[in-house]
N, CA, C and O of each residue as an XYZ file, in Angstrom:
268
protein
N       6.232    -35.069     18.326
C       5.431    -35.278     19.582
C       3.917    -35.908     18.983
O       3.298    -35.417     18.039
N       3.501    -37.103     19.772
C       2.234    -37.684     19.197
C       1.154    -37.075     20.706
O       1.189    -37.307     21.914
N       0.514    -36.451     20.051
C      -0.384    -36.070     21.051
C      -2.198    -36.684     20.818
O      -2.876    -36.284     19.871
N      -2.773    -37.765     21.952
C      -3.728    -38.168     21.805
C      -5.014    -37.579     22.074
O      -5.697    -38.128     22.939
N      -5.513    -36.459     21.432
C      -6.337    -35.982     21.916
C      -7.622    -36.269     22.793
O      -8.076    -35.610     23.727
N      -8.156    -37.653     22.120
C      -9.022    -38.349     23.056
C      -8.666    -38.487     24.359
O      -9.243    -38.164     25.397
N      -7.495    -39.083     24.119
C      -7.380    -39.696     25.999
C      -7.196    -38.257     26.497
O      -7.829    -38.076     27.538
N      -6.444    -37.053     26.021
C      -6.380    -36.127     26.908
C      -7.521    -35.255     27.234
O      -7.600    -34.561     28.248
N      -8.556    -35.357     26.132
C      -9.952    -34.557     26.887
C     -10.270    -35.573     28.116
O     -10.330    -35.177     29.280
N     -10.444    -36.761     27.778
C     -11.242    -37.635     28.741
C      -9.934    -37.450     29.915
O     -10.313    -36.658     30.778
N      -9.276    -37.684     30.042
C      -8.246    -37.276     31.257
C      -8.687    -35.888     32.021
O      -9.037    -35.840     33.200
N      -8.603    -34.771     31.126
C      -9.080    -33.815     31.960
C     -10.201    -33.340     32.355
O     -10.405    -32.338     33.041
N     -11.078    -34.225     31.823
C     -12.578    -34.188     32.451
C     -13.015    -35.288     33.563
O     -13.970    -35.182     34.332
N     -12.428    -35.980     33.506
C     -12.521    -37.561     34.110
C     -13.031    -37.045     35.638
O     -14.005    -37.608     36.138
N     -12.395    -36.041     36.307
C     -13.046    -35.673     38.217
C     -14.079    -34.379     37.645
O     -14.589    -33.730     38.559
N     -14.384    -34.006     36.434
C     -15.472    -33.134     36.481
C     -16.601    -33.270     37.112
O     -16.661    -34.482     37.315
N     -17.446    -32.835     37.509
C     -19.218    -33.021     37.271
C     -19.737    -32.439     36.657
O     -19.078    -31.630     36.004
N     -21.018    -32.465     36.494
C     -21.869    -32.197     35.269
C     -21.652    -31.052     35.063
O     -21.041    -30.675     34.063
N     -22.065    -30.339     35.881
C     -21.871    -28.461     35.887
C     -20.504    -28.300     35.123
O     -20.662    -28.218     33.905
N     -19.460    -28.248     35.467
C     -18.137    -28.113     34.555
C     -18.248    -28.507     33.490
O     -17.798    -27.738     32.641
N     -18.775    -29.637     33.037
C     -18.759    -30.017     31.536
C     -19.806    -29.228     30.981
O     -19.526    -28.638     29.937
N     -20.715    -29.116     31.352
C     -21.992    -28.176     30.808
C     -21.130    -26.823     30.517
O     -21.063    -26.322     29.394
N     -20.598    -26.393     31.459
C     -19.998    -24.831     31.318
C     -19.007    -24.893     30.200
O     -18.869    -24.059     29.304
N     -18.278    -26.097     30.397
C     -17.301    -25.989     29.355
C     -17.876    -26.289     27.696
O     -17.292    -25.968     26.661
N     -19.010    -26.900     27.812
C     -19.364    -27.071     26.580
C     -20.275    -25.772     25.882
O     -20.258    -25.339     24.730
N     -21.007    -25.382     26.988
C     -21.795    -23.820     26.610
C     -20.827    -22.832     26.252
O     -21.127    -22.035     25.362
N     -19.405    -22.741     26.960
C     -18.558    -21.727     26.757
C     -18.131    -21.964     25.716
O     -17.963    -20.986     24.987
N     -17.880    -22.899     25.341
C     -16.905    -23.552     23.844
C     -17.904    -22.894     22.706
O     -17.449    -22.227     21.777
N     -19.201    -23.132     22.863
C     -20.130    -22.960     21.943
C     -20.783    -21.196     21.738
O     -21.206    -20.665     20.711
N     -20.680    -20.742     22.848
C     -20.932    -19.140     22.981
C     -19.790    -18.526     22.532
O     -19.832    -17.780     21.553
N     -18.725    -18.759     23.158
C     -17.499    -18.179     22.634
C     -16.974    -18.362     20.958
O     -16.031    -17.743     20.467
N     -17.736    -19.248     20.327
C     -17.476    -19.594     18.955
C     -16.130    -20.027     18.985
O     -15.734    -20.076     17.821
N     -15.127    -20.408     19.884
C     -13.885    -20.803     19.853
C     -13.620    -22.185     19.144
O     -14.029    -23.242     19.625
N     -12.895    -22.104     17.948
C     -12.489    -23.350     17.162
C     -11.448    -23.969     17.633
O     -11.179    -25.042     17.092
N     -10.615    -23.522     18.694
C      -9.794    -24.514     19.082
C     -10.323    -25.704     19.874
O      -9.898    -26.858     19.836
N     -11.305    -25.225     20.584
C     -12.300    -26.412     21.442
C     -13.144    -27.313     20.642
O     -13.816    -28.148     21.248
N     -13.197    -27.250     19.327
C     -13.834    -27.985     18.502
C     -13.320    -29.342     18.598
O     -14.163    -30.109     19.062
N     -12.251    -29.865     18.321
C     -11.731    -31.454     18.815
C     -12.343    -31.677     19.929
O     -13.191    -32.569     19.916
N     -12.084    -30.926     21.220
C     -12.470    -31.585     22.434
C     -14.404    -31.785     22.321
O     -14.952    -32.803     22.743
N     -15.228    -30.553     21.650
C     -15.986    -31.266     21.604
C     -16.342    -32.421     20.680
O     -17.229    -33.153     21.117
N     -15.903    -32.690     19.657
C     -16.116    -33.673     18.933
C     -15.924    -35.274     19.617
O     -16.414    -36.358     19.300
N     -14.903    -34.832     20.777
C     -14.411    -36.135     21.279
C     -15.455    -36.432     22.538
O     -15.441    -37.523     23.109
N     -16.426    -35.288     22.946
C     -17.650    -35.324     23.642
C     -18.719    -36.109     22.858
O     -19.290    -37.082     23.352
N     -19.010    -35.575     21.414
C     -19.660    -36.122     21.058
C     -19.544    -37.704     20.944
O     -20.391    -38.412     21.487
N     -18.526    -38.227     20.259
C     -18.122    -39.167     20.074
C     -18.233    -40.033     21.395
O     -18.199    -41.224     21.083
N     -18.340    -39.870     22.616
C     -18.676    -40.229     23.950
C     -20.140    -40.399     23.895
O     -20.635    -41.523     23.981
N     -20.836    -39.364     23.760
C     -22.143    -39.816     23.582
C     -22.906    -40.656     22.809
O     -23.931    -41.246     23.149
N     -22.068    -40.682     21.233
C     -22.454    -41.645     20.290
C     -22.499    -43.162     20.614
O     -23.266    -44.121     20.524
N     -21.191    -42.830     21.062
C     -20.857    -44.531     21.754
C     -21.218    -45.230     22.837
O     -20.735    -46.290     23.237
N     -22.364    -44.390     23.438
C     -22.623    -44.713     24.771
C     -24.288    -44.526     24.896
O     -24.924    -44.385     25.941
N     -24.826    -44.567     23.468
C     -26.162    -44.347     23.240
C     -26.829    -45.239     22.775
O     -26.183    -45.930     21.987
N     -27.892    -45.551     22.918
C     -28.586    -46.510     22.063
C     -29.029    -46.105     20.937
O     -28.912    -44.921     20.620
N     -29.859    -47.387     19.799
C     -29.989    -47.069     18.610
C     -31.340    -46.173     18.571
O     -31.697    -45.758     17.468
N     -32.017    -45.891     19.581
C     -32.895    -45.150     19.359
C     -32.721    -43.787     19.909
O     -33.471    -42.845     19.651
N     -31.786    -43.746     20.608
C     -30.748    -42.209     21.205
C     -30.125    -41.995     19.885
O     -29.821    -40.812     19.731
N     -29.807    -42.819     18.794
C     -28.790    -42.339     18.139
C     -29.915    -41.702     16.903
O     -29.825    -40.676     16.230
N     -30.663    -42.450     16.922
C     -32.134    -41.711     16.198
C     -32.295    -40.371     16.141
O     -32.348    -39.576     15.203
N     -32.388    -40.228     17.753
C     -32.747    -38.606     18.272
C     -31.933    -37.751     18.238
O     -32.251    -36.572     18.391
N     -30.616    -38.163     18.016
C     -29.459    -37.131     17.955
C     -29.222    -37.144     16.384
O     -28.658    -36.095     16.070
N     -29.392    -37.740     15.586
C     -29.584    -37.682     14.190
C     -30.316    -36.652     13.399
O     -30.015    -36.014     12.391
N     -31.682    -36.697     14.393
C     -33.104    -36.068     13.642
C     -32.775    -34.619     14.518
O     -33.111    -33.494     14.148
N     -32.192    -34.883     15.499
C     -31.881    -33.153     16.190
C     -30.643    -32.592     14.969
O     -30.697    -31.581     14.268
N     -30.062    -33.160     15.002
C     -28.413    -32.729     14.171
C     -29.429    -32.247     12.511
O     -29.016    -31.213     11.986
N     -30.386    -32.806     11.934
C     -31.012    -32.412     10.843
C     -31.548    -31.723     11.001
O     -31.605    -30.884     10.101
N     -32.206    -31.540     11.989
C     -33.233    -30.055     12.262
C     -32.132    -28.715     12.137
O     -32.263    -27.635     11.561
N     -30.997    -29.288     12.940
C     -30.500    -27.841     13.026
C     -29.350    -27.409     11.711
O     -28.644    -26.419     11.524
N     -29.577    -28.702     10.936
C     -28.979    -27.947      9.904
C     -29.673    -27.278      9.051
O     -29.111    -26.634      8.166
């Protein structure tokens, strides 16, 4: 069985509003749920691919500060 996690996540959240997406992210982090890490990775990939170079620098700086 071949599962495309990226497409599955995108399909599951396609009709979600901003609050639903936010709640999913917040609850995944709060619950320290390892199973949701791939989904958060897909969200990050979408964020990264849709960010300008300046926004990417801000993301990298935020990540570096958090590490």
